[in-house]
Biopython code that builds the backbone (N, CA, C, O; Angstrom):
import numpy as np
from Bio.PDB.StructureBuilder import StructureBuilder

atoms = [
    (1, "MET", "N", (0.857, -1.161, 0.000)),
    (1, "MET", "CA", (0.000, 0.000, 0.000)),
    (1, "MET", "C", (0.902, 1.222, 0.000)),
    (1, "MET", "O", (1.913, 1.250, 0.702)),
    (2, "ARG", "N", (0.544, 2.231, -0.781)),
    (2, "ARG", "CA", (1.278, 3.489, -0.785)),
    (2, "ARG", "C", (0.350, 4.592, -0.317)),
    (2, "ARG", "O", (-0.786, 4.704, -0.778)),
    (3, "MET", "N", (0.845, 5.406, 0.606)),
    (3, "MET", "CA", (0.112, 6.587, 1.037)),
    (3, "MET", "C", (0.925, 7.788, 0.599)),
    (3, "MET", "O", (2.086, 7.925, 0.987)),
    (4, "TYR", "N", (0.346, 8.645, -0.189)),
    (4, "TYR", "CA", (1.069, 9.785, -0.725)),
    (4, "TYR", "C", (0.928, 10.993, 0.178)),
    (4, "TYR", "O", (-0.179, 11.391, 0.541)),
    (5, "PHE", "N", (2.075, 11.576, 0.540)),
    (5, "PHE", "CA", (2.103, 12.738, 1.406)),
    (5, "PHE", "C", (2.375, 14.010, 0.626)),
    (5, "PHE", "O", (1.983, 15.094, 1.058)),
    (6, "ALA", "N", (3.026, 13.899, -0.492)),
    (6, "ALA", "CA", (3.326, 15.039, -1.354)),
    (6, "ALA", "C", (3.438, 14.507, -2.771)),
    (6, "ALA", "O", (3.492, 13.296, -2.986)),
    (7, "VAL", "N", (3.471, 15.390, -3.709)),
    (7, "VAL", "CA", (3.492, 14.976, -5.107)),
    (7, "VAL", "C", (4.686, 14.074, -5.407)),
    (7, "VAL", "O", (4.585, 13.164, -6.229)),
    (8, "THR", "N", (5.803, 14.318, -4.752)),
    (8, "THR", "CA", (7.017, 13.588, -5.099)),
    (8, "THR", "C", (7.403, 12.485, -4.117)),
    (8, "THR", "O", (8.427, 11.834, -4.326)),
    (9, "SER", "N", (6.641, 12.248, -3.070)),
    (9, "SER", "CA", (7.082, 11.236, -2.105)),
    (9, "SER", "C", (5.968, 10.267, -1.749)),
    (9, "SER", "O", (4.789, 10.622, -1.735)),
    (10, "ALA", "N", (6.368, 9.046, -1.464)),
    (10, "ALA", "CA", (5.431, 8.011, -1.032)),
    (10, "ALA", "C", (6.103, 7.219, 0.075)),
    (10, "ALA", "O", (7.329, 7.183, 0.179)),
    (11, "VAL", "N", (5.283, 6.588, 0.897)),
    (11, "VAL", "CA", (5.792, 5.778, 1.990)),
    (11, "VAL", "C", (5.223, 4.377, 1.837)),
    (11, "VAL", "O", (4.020, 4.210, 1.634)),
    (12, "GLU", "N", (6.069, 3.387, 1.931)),
    (12, "GLU", "CA", (5.617, 2.007, 1.888)),
    (12, "GLU", "C", (5.149, 1.610, 3.280)),
    (12, "GLU", "O", (5.882, 1.749, 4.259)),
    (13, "LEU", "N", (3.925, 1.118, 3.355)),
    (13, "LEU", "CA", (3.381, 0.671, 4.623)),
    (13, "LEU", "C", (3.024, -0.798, 4.527)),
    (13, "LEU", "O", (2.657, -1.286, 3.458)),
    (14, "PHE", "N", (3.130, -1.500, 5.638)),
    (14, "PHE", "CA", (2.718, -2.890, 5.693)),
    (14, "PHE", "C", (1.230, -2.932, 5.984)),
    (14, "PHE", "O", (0.802, -2.654, 7.105)),
    (15, "ALA", "N", (0.453, -3.274, 4.989)),
    (15, "ALA", "CA", (-0.998, -3.335, 5.165)),
    (15, "ALA", "C", (-1.346, -4.389, 6.201)),
    (15, "ALA", "O", (-0.720, -5.447, 6.270)),
    (16, "GLY", "N", (-2.361, -4.081, 7.010)),
    (16, "GLY", "CA", (-2.809, -5.043, 8.013)),
    (16, "GLY", "C", (-1.756, -5.349, 9.050)),
    (16, "GLY", "O", (-1.700, -6.462, 9.573)),
    (17, "SER", "N", (-0.913, -4.366, 9.355)),
    (17, "SER", "CA", (0.161, -4.604, 10.312)),
    (17, "SER", "C", (-0.354, -5.103, 11.655)),
    (17, "SER", "O", (0.248, -5.981, 12.272)),
    (18, "LEU", "N", (-1.484, -4.531, 12.110)),
    (18, "LEU", "CA", (-1.978, -4.906, 13.429)),
    (18, "LEU", "C", (-3.423, -4.464, 13.571)),
    (18, "LEU", "O", (-3.771, -3.348, 13.185)),
    (19, "ASN", "N", (-4.258, -5.315, 14.115)),
    (19, "ASN", "CA", (-5.614, -4.942, 14.504)),
    (19, "ASN", "C", (-5.640, -4.856, 16.022)),
    (19, "ASN", "O", (-5.137, -5.740, 16.715)),
    (20, "VAL", "N", (-6.238, -3.768, 16.536)),
    (20, "VAL", "CA", (-6.259, -3.524, 17.975)),
    (20, "VAL", "C", (-7.703, -3.468, 18.440)),
    (20, "VAL", "O", (-8.525, -2.773, 17.843)),
    (21, "ASP", "N", (-8.017, -4.203, 19.513)),
    (21, "ASP", "CA", (-9.334, -4.124, 20.134)),
    (21, "ASP", "C", (-9.389, -2.848, 20.969)),
    (21, "ASP", "O", (-8.557, -2.637, 21.851)),
    (22, "VAL", "N", (-10.373, -2.003, 20.682)),
    (22, "VAL", "CA", (-10.562, -0.749, 21.422)),
    (22, "VAL", "C", (-12.001, -0.752, 21.937)),
    (22, "VAL", "O", (-12.913, -0.304, 21.243)),
    (23, "PRO", "N", (-12.202, -1.263, 23.167)),
    (23, "PRO", "CA", (-13.573, -1.364, 23.672)),
    (23, "PRO", "C", (-14.207, -0.009, 24.014)),
    (23, "PRO", "O", (-15.431, 0.118, 23.987)),
    (24, "LYS", "N", (-13.398, 0.996, 24.333)),
    (24, "LYS", "CA", (-13.943, 2.315, 24.676)),
    (24, "LYS", "C", (-13.120, 3.379, 23.984)),
    (24, "LYS", "O", (-11.899, 3.238, 23.924)),
    (25, "PRO", "N", (-13.701, 4.411, 23.470)),
    (25, "PRO", "CA", (-15.148, 4.633, 23.418)),
    (25, "PRO", "C", (-15.787, 3.765, 22.332)),
    (25, "PRO", "O", (-15.179, 3.496, 21.295)),
    (26, "ARG", "N", (-16.994, 3.344, 22.584)),
    (26, "ARG", "CA", (-17.697, 2.461, 21.644)),
    (26, "ARG", "C", (-17.947, 3.123, 20.300)),
    (26, "ARG", "O", (-18.089, 2.442, 19.285)),
    (27, "CYS", "N", (-18.001, 4.440, 20.290)),
    (27, "CYS", "CA", (-18.317, 5.171, 19.065)),
    (27, "CYS", "C", (-17.061, 5.554, 18.276)),
    (27, "CYS", "O", (-17.160, 6.349, 17.341)),
    (28, "LEU", "N", (-15.891, 5.019, 18.617)),
    (28, "LEU", "CA", (-14.651, 5.455, 17.980)),
    (28, "LEU", "C", (-14.700, 5.296, 16.461)),
    (28, "LEU", "O", (-14.339, 6.226, 15.741)),
    (29, "GLN", "N", (-15.134, 4.150, 15.962)),
    (29, "GLN", "CA", (-15.180, 3.947, 14.514)),
    (29, "GLN", "C", (-16.093, 4.969, 13.844)),
    (29, "GLN", "O", (-15.738, 5.535, 12.810)),
    (30, "GLN", "N", (-17.264, 5.207, 14.426)),
    (30, "GLN", "CA", (-18.206, 6.170, 13.848)),
    (30, "GLN", "C", (-17.613, 7.580, 13.891)),
    (30, "GLN", "O", (-17.754, 8.343, 12.935)),
    (31, "ASP", "N", (-16.955, 7.925, 14.991)),
    (31, "ASP", "CA", (-16.325, 9.243, 15.091)),
    (31, "ASP", "C", (-15.249, 9.407, 14.021)),
    (31, "ASP", "O", (-15.187, 10.445, 13.362)),
    (32, "LEU", "N", (-14.409, 8.402, 13.845)),
    (32, "LEU", "CA", (-13.365, 8.483, 12.829)),
    (32, "LEU", "C", (-13.977, 8.620, 11.437)),
    (32, "LEU", "O", (-13.521, 9.438, 10.638)),
    (33, "ASP", "N", (-15.002, 7.829, 11.143)),
    (33, "ASP", "CA", (-15.660, 7.914, 9.833)),
    (33, "ASP", "C", (-16.262, 9.302, 9.600)),
    (33, "ASP", "O", (-16.344, 9.763, 8.461)),
    (34, "ALA", "N", (-16.682, 9.964, 10.678)),
    (34, "ALA", "CA", (-17.271, 11.297, 10.579)),
    (34, "ALA", "C", (-16.209, 12.400, 10.601)),
    (34, "ALA", "O", (-16.544, 13.584, 10.570)),
    (35, "GLY", "N", (-14.938, 12.017, 10.656)),
    (35, "GLY", "CA", (-13.871, 13.004, 10.641)),
    (35, "GLY", "C", (-13.589, 13.651, 11.980)),
    (35, "GLY", "O", (-13.100, 14.779, 12.042)),
    (36, "LYS", "N", (-13.901, 12.929, 13.065)),
    (36, "LYS", "CA", (-13.626, 13.438, 14.419)),
    (36, "LYS", "C", (-12.625, 12.518, 15.105)),
    (36, "LYS", "O", (-12.998, 11.415, 15.504)),
    (37, "PRO", "N", (-11.389, 12.920, 15.254)),
    (37, "PRO", "CA", (-10.739, 14.132, 14.765)),
    (37, "PRO", "C", (-10.518, 14.043, 13.259)),
    (37, "PRO", "O", (-10.623, 12.960, 12.682)),
    (38, "PRO", "N", (-10.212, 15.173, 12.614)),
    (38, "PRO", "CA", (-9.996, 15.143, 11.164)),
    (38, "PRO", "C", (-8.812, 14.245, 10.810)),
    (38, "PRO", "O", (-7.800, 14.261, 11.511)),
    (39, "PRO", "N", (-8.923, 13.465, 9.741)),
    (39, "PRO", "CA", (-7.804, 12.605, 9.342)),
    (39, "PRO", "C", (-6.645, 13.439, 8.808)),
    (39, "PRO", "O", (-6.846, 14.524, 8.264)),
    (40, "ALA", "N", (-5.441, 12.923, 8.969)),
    (40, "ALA", "CA", (-4.251, 13.574, 8.420)),
    (40, "ALA", "C", (-4.173, 13.360, 6.910)),
    (40, "ALA", "O", (-3.633, 14.190, 6.179)),
    (41, "ILE", "N", (-4.719, 12.237, 6.458)),
    (41, "ILE", "CA", (-4.667, 11.870, 5.039)),
    (41, "ILE", "C", (-6.024, 11.328, 4.621)),
    (41, "ILE", "O", (-6.647, 10.567, 5.362)),
    (42, "VAL", "N", (-6.482, 11.715, 3.443)),
    (42, "VAL", "CA", (-7.670, 11.116, 2.832)),
    (42, "VAL", "C", (-7.241, 10.548, 1.493)),
    (42, "VAL", "O", (-6.636, 11.238, 0.673)),
    (43, "ILE", "N", (-7.563, 9.284, 1.285)),
    (43, "ILE", "CA", (-7.236, 8.614, 0.029)),
    (43, "ILE", "C", (-8.544, 8.408, -0.729)),
    (43, "ILE", "O", (-9.408, 7.661, -0.270)),
    (44, "PRO", "N", (-8.704, 9.056, -1.879)),
    (44, "PRO", "CA", (-9.960, 8.920, -2.618)),
    (44, "PRO", "C", (-10.258, 7.464, -2.968)),
    (44, "PRO", "O", (-9.348, 6.679, -3.234)),
    (45, "ARG", "N", (-11.513, 7.123, -2.964)),
    (45, "ARG", "CA", (-11.969, 5.765, -3.267)),
    (45, "ARG", "C", (-11.359, 5.253, -4.569)),
    (45, "ARG", "O", (-11.024, 4.075, -4.687)),
    (46, "THR", "N", (-11.219, 6.144, -5.535)),
    (46, "THR", "CA", (-10.682, 5.748, -6.849)),
    (46, "THR", "C", (-9.232, 5.291, -6.778)),
    (46, "THR", "O", (-8.753, 4.619, -7.691)),
    (47, "GLU", "N", (-8.521, 5.648, -5.700)),
    (47, "GLU", "CA", (-7.122, 5.255, -5.531)),
    (47, "GLU", "C", (-6.965, 3.936, -4.766)),
    (47, "GLU", "O", (-5.872, 3.370, -4.729)),
    (48, "LEU", "N", (-8.031, 3.452, -4.166)),
    (48, "LEU", "CA", (-7.968, 2.198, -3.415)),
    (48, "LEU", "C", (-8.168, 1.033, -4.378)),
    (48, "LEU", "O", (-9.184, 0.953, -5.069)),
    (49, "ILE", "N", (-7.208, 0.147, -4.415)),
    (49, "ILE", "CA", (-7.226, -0.961, -5.373)),
    (49, "ILE", "C", (-7.729, -2.233, -4.688)),
    (49, "ILE", "O", (-7.433, -2.483, -3.519)),
    (50, "ASN", "N", (-8.489, -3.025, -5.433)),
    (50, "ASN", "CA", (-8.994, -4.322, -4.965)),
    (50, "ASN", "C", (-9.870, -4.207, -3.723)),
    (50, "ASN", "O", (-9.811, -5.066, -2.844)),
    (51, "MET", "N", (-10.668, -3.173, -3.643)),
    (51, "MET", "CA", (-11.592, -2.988, -2.526)),
    (51, "MET", "C", (-13.017, -3.256, -3.004)),
    (51, "MET", "O", (-13.335, -2.995, -4.165)),
    (52, "PRO", "N", (-13.879, -3.773, -2.126)),
    (52, "PRO", "CA", (-15.278, -3.978, -2.509)),
    (52, "PRO", "C", (-15.943, -2.651, -2.862)),
    (52, "PRO", "O", (-15.495, -1.588, -2.432)),
    (53, "THR", "N", (-17.007, -2.722, -3.642)),
    (53, "THR", "CA", (-17.671, -1.508, -4.125)),
    (53, "THR", "C", (-18.302, -0.694, -3.006)),
    (53, "THR", "O", (-18.497, 0.510, -3.177)),
    (54, "TYR", "N", (-18.631, -1.300, -1.863)),
    (54, "TYR", "CA", (-19.273, -0.551, -0.784)),
    (54, "TYR", "C", (-18.283, 0.304, 0.016)),
    (54, "TYR", "O", (-18.705, 1.127, 0.828)),
    (55, "ILE", "N", (-16.993, 0.123, -0.196)),
    (55, "ILE", "CA", (-15.976, 0.866, 0.553)),
    (55, "ILE", "C", (-15.863, 2.285, 0.005)),
    (55, "ILE", "O", (-15.853, 2.498, -1.207)),
    (56, "GLY", "N", (-15.779, 3.249, 0.919)),
    (56, "GLY", "CA", (-15.599, 4.645, 0.533)),
    (56, "GLY", "C", (-14.147, 5.066, 0.636)),
    (56, "GLY", "O", (-13.246, 4.228, 0.604)),
    (57, "ASP", "N", (-13.922, 6.357, 0.758)),
    (57, "ASP", "CA", (-12.569, 6.899, 0.851)),
    (57, "ASP", "C", (-11.810, 6.285, 2.017)),
    (57, "ASP", "O", (-12.399, 5.919, 3.034)),
    (58, "GLY", "N", (-10.505, 6.178, 1.859)),
    (58, "GLY", "CA", (-9.635, 5.761, 2.947)),
    (58, "GLY", "C", (-9.223, 6.981, 3.754)),
    (58, "GLY", "O", (-9.064, 8.072, 3.207)),
    (59, "GLN", "N", (-9.052, 6.796, 5.039)),
    (59, "GLN", "CA", (-8.629, 7.882, 5.914)),
    (59, "GLN", "C", (-7.552, 7.349, 6.847)),
    (59, "GLN", "O", (-7.562, 6.177, 7.222)),
    (60, "ALA", "N", (-6.615, 8.232, 7.220)),
    (60, "ALA", "CA", (-5.547, 7.812, 8.120)),
    (60, "ALA", "C", (-5.257, 8.907, 9.138)),
    (60, "ALA", "O", (-5.277, 10.099, 8.832)),
    (61, "TRP", "N", (-4.988, 8.456, 10.358)),
    (61, "TRP", "CA", (-4.650, 9.334, 11.470)),
    (61, "TRP", "C", (-3.300, 8.906, 12.012)),
    (61, "TRP", "O", (-3.089, 7.728, 12.300)),
    (62, "ARG", "N", (-2.391, 9.848, 12.152)),
    (62, "ARG", "CA", (-1.074, 9.547, 12.724)),
    (62, "ARG", "C", (-1.272, 9.173, 14.195)),
    (62, "ARG", "O", (-2.050, 9.813, 14.903)),
    (63, "CYS", "N", (-0.570, 8.142, 14.649)),
    (63, "CYS", "CA", (-0.684, 7.737, 16.045)),
    (63, "CYS", "C", (0.626, 7.152, 16.543)),
    (63, "CYS", "O", (1.534, 6.854, 15.767)),
    (64, "GLU", "N", (0.700, 6.998, 17.845)),
    (64, "GLU", "CA", (1.858, 6.399, 18.500)),
    (64, "GLU", "C", (1.399, 5.182, 19.281)),
    (64, "GLU", "O", (0.393, 5.222, 19.989)),
    (65, "LEU", "N", (2.149, 4.105, 19.144)),
    (65, "LEU", "CA", (1.834, 2.834, 19.792)),
    (65, "LEU", "C", (2.914, 2.539, 20.820)),
    (65, "LEU", "O", (4.104, 2.575, 20.506)),
    (66, "THR", "N", (2.504, 2.249, 22.035)),
    (66, "THR", "CA", (3.447, 1.845, 23.075)),
    (66, "THR", "C", (2.930, 0.572, 23.729)),
    (66, "THR", "O", (1.737, 0.273, 23.680)),
    (67, "GLY", "N", (3.839, -0.167, 24.337)),
    (67, "GLY", "CA", (3.448, -1.392, 25.008)),
    (67, "GLY", "C", (4.637, -2.052, 25.670)),
    (67, "GLY", "O", (5.782, -1.651, 25.465)),
    (68, "ASP", "N", (4.355, -3.062, 26.463)),
    (68, "ASP", "CA", (5.396, -3.757, 27.210)),
    (68, "ASP", "C", (6.352, -4.541, 26.320)),
    (68, "ASP", "O", (7.488, -4.797, 26.720)),
    (69, "LYS", "N", (5.916, -4.931, 25.115)),
    (69, "LYS", "CA", (6.735, -5.793, 24.270)),
    (69, "LYS", "C", (7.693, -5.036, 23.343)),
    (69, "LYS", "O", (8.466, -5.661, 22.616)),
    (70, "PHE", "N", (7.652, -3.708, 23.361)),
    (70, "PHE", "CA", (8.612, -2.954, 22.556)),
    (70, "PHE", "C", (9.128, -1.775, 23.368)),
    (70, "PHE", "O", (8.361, -1.106, 24.060)),
    (71, "PRO", "N", (10.441, -1.520, 23.280)),
    (71, "PRO", "CA", (11.077, -0.532, 24.154)),
    (71, "PRO", "C", (10.789, 0.927, 23.783)),
    (71, "PRO", "O", (10.832, 1.802, 24.648)),
    (72, "ASN", "N", (10.499, 1.194, 22.521)),
    (72, "ASN", "CA", (10.318, 2.572, 22.072)),
    (72, "ASN", "C", (8.937, 2.765, 21.477)),
    (72, "ASN", "O", (8.270, 1.805, 21.092)),
    (73, "VAL", "N", (8.520, 4.016, 21.408)),
    (73, "VAL", "CA", (7.261, 4.364, 20.759)),
    (73, "VAL", "C", (7.367, 4.002, 19.282)),
    (73, "VAL", "O", (8.388, 4.250, 18.641)),
    (74, "ILE", "N", (6.297, 3.411, 18.753)),
    (74, "ILE", "CA", (6.237, 3.090, 17.326)),
    (74, "ILE", "C", (5.263, 4.053, 16.672)),
    (74, "ILE", "O", (4.100, 4.143, 17.064)),
    (75, "ASN", "N", (5.752, 4.772, 15.672)),
    (75, "ASN", "CA", (4.892, 5.658, 14.902)),
    (75, "ASN", "C", (4.140, 4.831, 13.883)),
    (75, "ASN", "O", (4.735, 4.040, 13.151)),
    (76, "CYS", "N", (2.844, 5.013, 13.837)),
    (76, "CYS", "CA", (2.035, 4.254, 12.898)),
    (76, "CYS", "C", (0.805, 5.080, 12.521)),
    (76, "CYS", "O", (0.709, 6.260, 12.858)),
    (77, "TRP", "N", (-0.115, 4.457, 11.831)),
    (77, "TRP", "CA", (-1.318, 5.132, 11.351)),
    (77, "TRP", "C", (-2.539, 4.274, 11.641)),
    (77, "TRP", "O", (-2.521, 3.064, 11.414)),
    (78, "ILE", "N", (-3.601, 4.900, 12.143)),
    (78, "ILE", "CA", (-4.906, 4.247, 12.147)),
    (78, "ILE", "C", (-5.409, 4.381, 10.721)),
    (78, "ILE", "O", (-5.379, 5.475, 10.158)),
    (79, "PHE", "N", (-5.865, 3.299, 10.134)),
    (79, "PHE", "CA", (-6.364, 3.347, 8.761)),
    (79, "PHE", "C", (-7.789, 2.821, 8.726)),
    (79, "PHE", "O", (-8.071, 1.720, 9.198)),
    (80, "ARG", "N", (-8.693, 3.632, 8.153)),
    (80, "ARG", "CA", (-10.093, 3.228, 8.002)),
    (80, "ARG", "C", (-10.573, 3.574, 6.612)),
    (80, "ARG", "O", (-10.191, 4.587, 6.025)),
    (81, "ARG", "N", (-11.415, 2.707, 6.112)),
    (81, "ARG", "CA", (-12.129, 2.976, 4.867)),
    (81, "ARG", "C", (-13.577, 3.209, 5.243)),
    (81, "ARG", "O", (-14.179, 2.395, 5.943)),
    (82, "LYS", "N", (-14.140, 4.311, 4.785)),
    (82, "LYS", "CA", (-15.544, 4.588, 5.101)),
    (82, "LYS", "C", (-16.386, 3.405, 4.642)),
    (82, "LYS", "O", (-16.250, 2.930, 3.515)),
    (83, "GLY", "N", (-17.253, 2.939, 5.528)),
    (83, "GLY", "CA", (-18.097, 1.797, 5.209)),
    (83, "GLY", "C", (-17.440, 0.454, 5.475)),
    (83, "GLY", "O", (-18.009, -0.588, 5.148)),
    (84, "SER", "N", (-16.252, 0.462, 6.062)),
    (84, "SER", "CA", (-15.539, -0.776, 6.344)),
    (84, "SER", "C", (-16.381, -1.680, 7.241)),
    (84, "SER", "O", (-17.124, -1.206, 8.101)),
    (85, "ARG", "N", (-16.255, -2.957, 7.031)),
    (85, "ARG", "CA", (-16.977, -3.929, 7.855)),
    (85, "ARG", "C", (-16.086, -4.546, 8.923)),
    (85, "ARG", "O", (-16.332, -5.659, 9.388)),
    (86, "VAL", "N", (-15.049, -3.810, 9.305)),
    (86, "VAL", "CA", (-14.216, -4.249, 10.420)),
    (86, "VAL", "C", (-15.127, -4.341, 11.636)),
    (86, "VAL", "O", (-15.943, -3.444, 11.847)),
    (87, "PRO", "N", (-15.020, -5.381, 12.434)),
    (87, "PRO", "CA", (-15.918, -5.546, 13.573)),
    (87, "PRO", "C", (-15.890, -4.337, 14.513)),
    (87, "PRO", "O", (-14.861, -3.674, 14.641)),
    (88, "PRO", "N", (-17.014, -4.054, 15.166)),
    (88, "PRO", "CA", (-17.049, -2.948, 16.142)),
    (88, "PRO", "C", (-15.961, -3.120, 17.190)),
    (88, "PRO", "O", (-15.686, -4.230, 17.646)),
    (89, "GLY", "N", (-15.348, -2.005, 17.564)),
    (89, "GLY", "CA", (-14.325, -2.046, 18.599)),
    (89, "GLY", "C", (-12.953, -2.471, 18.115)),
    (89, "GLY", "O", (-12.059, -2.695, 18.932)),
    (90, "VAL", "N", (-12.759, -2.591, 16.790)),
    (90, "VAL", "CA", (-11.456, -2.980, 16.246)),
    (90, "VAL", "C", (-10.931, -1.844, 15.375)),
    (90, "VAL", "O", (-11.654, -1.308, 14.534)),
    (91, "ILE", "N", (-9.673, -1.484, 15.583)),
    (91, "ILE", "CA", (-9.009, -0.452, 14.803)),
    (91, "ILE", "C", (-7.852, -1.109, 14.054)),
    (91, "ILE", "O", (-7.095, -1.894, 14.625)),
    (92, "GLU", "N", (-7.727, -0.777, 12.769)),
    (92, "GLU", "CA", (-6.625, -1.294, 11.961)),
    (92, "GLU", "C", (-5.465, -0.308, 12.005)),
    (92, "GLU", "O", (-5.652, 0.895, 11.824)),
    (93, "LEU", "N", (-4.268, -0.832, 12.246)),
    (93, "LEU", "CA", (-3.064, -0.018, 12.226)),
    (93, "LEU", "C", (-2.174, -0.456, 11.077)),
    (93, "LEU", "O", (-2.064, -1.646, 10.782)),
    (94, "VAL", "N", (-1.542, 0.511, 10.432)),
    (94, "VAL", "CA", (-0.519, 0.227, 9.428)),
    (94, "VAL", "C", (0.731, 0.985, 9.840)),
    (94, "VAL", "O", (0.651, 2.014, 10.512)),
    (95, "ALA", "N", (1.880, 0.476, 9.436)),
    (95, "ALA", "CA", (3.146, 1.090, 9.833)),
    (95, "ALA", "C", (4.190, 0.837, 8.763)),
    (95, "ALA", "O", (3.983, 0.046, 7.844)),
    (96, "CYS", "N", (5.319, 1.525, 8.899)),
    (96, "CYS", "CA", (6.448, 1.348, 7.986)),
    (96, "CYS", "C", (7.274, 0.118, 8.361)),
    (96, "CYS", "O", (8.289, -0.169, 7.725)),
    (97, "GLU", "N", (6.849, -0.588, 9.366)),
    (97, "GLU", "CA", (7.522, -1.805, 9.805)),
    (97, "GLU", "C", (6.472, -2.837, 10.199)),
    (97, "GLU", "O", (5.340, -2.492, 10.540)),
    (98, "LEU", "N", (6.859, -4.089, 10.149)),
    (98, "LEU", "CA", (5.965, -5.125, 10.638)),
    (98, "LEU", "C", (5.783, -4.943, 12.136)),
    (98, "LEU", "O", (6.720, -4.560, 12.836)),
    (99, "LEU", "N", (4.593, -5.214, 12.624)),
    (99, "LEU", "CA", (4.329, -5.018, 14.051)),
    (99, "LEU", "C", (4.114, -6.326, 14.799)),
    (99, "LEU", "O", (4.629, -6.487, 15.906)),
    (100, "ARG", "N", (3.371, -7.260, 14.229)),
    (100, "ARG", "CA", (3.022, -8.473, 14.979)),
    (100, "ARG", "C", (4.211, -9.380, 15.223)),
    (100, "ARG", "O", (4.544, -9.671, 16.372)),
    (101, "THR", "N", (4.851, -9.827, 14.164)),
    (101, "THR", "CA", (5.897, -10.847, 14.272)),
    (101, "THR", "C", (7.123, -10.390, 15.050)),
    (101, "THR", "O", (7.524, -11.082, 15.986)),
    (102, "PRO", "N", (7.744, -9.250, 14.708)),
    (102, "PRO", "CA", (8.983, -8.887, 15.413)),
    (102, "PRO", "C", (8.802, -8.675, 16.918)),
    (102, "PRO", "O", (9.718, -8.920, 17.702)),
    (103, "TYR", "N", (7.626, -8.225, 17.306)),
    (103, "TYR", "CA", (7.383, -7.946, 18.720)),
    (103, "TYR", "C", (6.608, -9.059, 19.417)),
    (103, "TYR", "O", (6.267, -8.947, 20.595)),
    (104, "LYS", "N", (6.337, -10.125, 18.684)),
    (104, "LYS", "CA", (5.632, -11.297, 19.226)),
    (104, "LYS", "C", (4.302, -10.908, 19.871)),
    (104, "LYS", "O", (3.922, -11.425, 20.921)),
    (105, "LEU", "N", (3.605, -9.978, 19.205)),
    (105, "LEU", "CA", (2.295, -9.551, 19.712)),
    (105, "LEU", "C", (1.265, -10.636, 19.479)),
    (105, "LEU", "O", (1.244, -11.275, 18.427)),
    (106, "GLN", "N", (0.417, -10.837, 20.461)),
    (106, "GLN", "CA", (-0.647, -11.830, 20.388)),
    (106, "GLN", "C", (-1.966, -11.172, 20.758)),
    (106, "GLN", "O", (-1.990, -10.132, 21.416)),
    (107, "HIS", "N", (-3.050, -11.782, 20.334)),
    (107, "HIS", "CA", (-4.369, -11.254, 20.681)),
    (107, "HIS", "C", (-4.482, -11.165, 22.190)),
    (107, "HIS", "O", (-4.191, -12.122, 22.909)),
    (108, "GLY", "N", (-4.913, -9.993, 22.664)),
    (108, "GLY", "CA", (-5.075, -9.780, 24.094)),
    (108, "GLY", "C", (-3.932, -9.020, 24.737)),
    (108, "GLY", "O", (-4.077, -8.547, 25.864)),
    (109, "ASP", "N", (-2.778, -8.884, 24.046)),
    (109, "ASP", "CA", (-1.688, -8.078, 24.602)),
    (109, "ASP", "C", (-2.162, -6.634, 24.745)),
    (109, "ASP", "O", (-2.850, -6.112, 23.867)),
    (110, "ARG", "N", (-1.801, -6.003, 25.832)),
    (110, "ARG", "CA", (-2.203, -4.609, 26.066)),
    (110, "ARG", "C", (-1.199, -3.664, 25.416)),
    (110, "ARG", "O", (0.015, -3.804, 25.563)),
    (111, "VAL", "N", (-1.757, -2.699, 24.693)),
    (111, "VAL", "CA", (-0.964, -1.635, 24.090)),
    (111, "VAL", "C", (-1.685, -0.313, 24.345)),
    (111, "VAL", "O", (-2.875, -0.289, 24.661)),
    (112, "VAL", "N", (-0.948, 0.776, 24.202)),
    (112, "VAL", "CA", (-1.537, 2.108, 24.323)),
    (112, "VAL", "C", (-1.413, 2.786, 22.970)),
    (112, "VAL", "O", (-0.341, 2.814, 22.364)),
    (113, "LEU", "N", (-2.511, 3.323, 22.516)),
    (113, "LEU", "CA", (-2.559, 3.976, 21.211)),
    (113, "LEU", "C", (-2.975, 5.420, 21.423)),
    (113, "LEU", "O", (-4.019, 5.684, 22.019)),
    (114, "ALA", "N", (-2.163, 6.369, 20.936)),
    (114, "ALA", "CA", (-2.465, 7.789, 21.078)),
    (114, "ALA", "C", (-2.484, 8.436, 19.709)),
    (114, "ALA", "O", (-1.499, 8.373, 18.973)),
    (115, "ILE", "N", (-3.609, 9.063, 19.362)),
    (115, "ILE", "CA", (-3.683, 9.811, 18.108)),
    (115, "ILE", "C", (-2.936, 11.118, 18.321)),
    (115, "ILE", "O", (-3.206, 11.848, 19.275)),
    (116, "VAL", "N", (-1.988, 11.412, 17.419)),
    (116, "VAL", "CA", (-1.179, 12.635, 17.554)),
    (116, "VAL", "C", (-1.399, 13.577, 16.393)),
    (116, "VAL", "O", (-0.798, 14.651, 16.347)),
]
sb = StructureBuilder()
sb.init_structure("model")
sb.init_model(0)
sb.init_chain("A")
sb.init_seg("    ")
for serial, (resi, resn, name, xyz) in enumerate(atoms, 1):
    if name == "N":
        sb.init_residue(resn, " ", resi, " ")
    sb.init_atom(name, np.array(xyz, "f"), 0.0, 1.0, " ", f" {name:<3s}", serial, name[0])
structure = sb.get_structure()
């Protein structure tokens, strides 16, 4: 996946790097879809490849991930597609590095996610 930040630069991200269970607030997905807070990046639907027809624009929010299994803050992105059928309470993260395997993350591990 490529997310374009300027006309001349792109960043390679590992799609599906990590899914995080976020039980509170329950309305987080709806708030993000409504632009609260505003996304840092909007990817027009026409730029999303191999997505179902019901998916809308992609949106991304810069965030920081911390946890017991990694010593430093990891910069990453919350990524949502309007109309996504990701289960309620789940947020998809993408990053410039793999997240699950190198840090041996497993379902249920506690992490802290801060939108910056």
